[in-house]
C-alpha positions, 0 to 999 in steps of 0.5 A, a space after each residue: 581276110 579283114 577286107 573280106 569280112 568288112 565287105 560281107 559285114 557292112 552290107 549286113 549291118 546296113 540292111 539290119 539298120 534299115 529293117 530296125 528303122 522300118 519296123 520301129 516306124 510301123 509300130 509308131 504309125 498306129 497312133 496316126 489318125 487315118 484321113 476319113 476316120 473322123 466320123 461324128 456322132 451321126 456317122 458323117 465324115 467331116 473331112 470328106 465334106 459330109 455334115 448331118 442334116 436334121 431335116 433329112 435325117 442323113 449325112 450330106 454335102 450341102 454343095 451337092 444336096 441342099 439340107 434346107 430351103 435356105 441352103 437352096 436360096 443362099 446358093 443364088 446369092 451373088 449370081 449374075 442376072 438375079 435381082 431378087 431372092 425369096 423363100 416361098 414356103 417350100 420353094 425359092 423364088 428367083 427374079 431375073 434382072 433380064 427383061 421379059 424372063 420372069 421368075 423361076 421357082 426351085 424346090 429343095 432338090 433344086 428342080 426348077 419350075 419357070 413361070 414366065 411373064 404371061 397375061 393374067 389367066 394364062 399361067 400354068 396351074 403349078 405357077 398359079 399355085 406357087 404365085 399365091 404362096 407367102 414369100 419372104 425376101 432374102 438378104 444376101 451377105 
């Protein structure tokens, strides 16, 4: 009889102990910060890579979408075959180190406009306008 009681009561106490531990563990988990629950004052979730872009007035990931033209320019630092990087107002000018390639211009959305080396007066209208912009060289660090 005592043996039968041990067989019945032992599993009951083990299950009861597991239930108490489980419930007490759930009660304490309310203080744990949820991943992705770290919104800043603008609502950007930093742990997901989002940061506030003042000029665009929205949260973005700068590796997916540039916030400023400087972000676009810095993305070319260290690239193979790039001999020069300049900011020309709302464009980034990338000079190629490859012979005959010329320059490419990128806008804030990283859309490229190629301006190949051509005889004077043969440039496209877009390239002619961009070539006349004031540019400032960028130093990569």
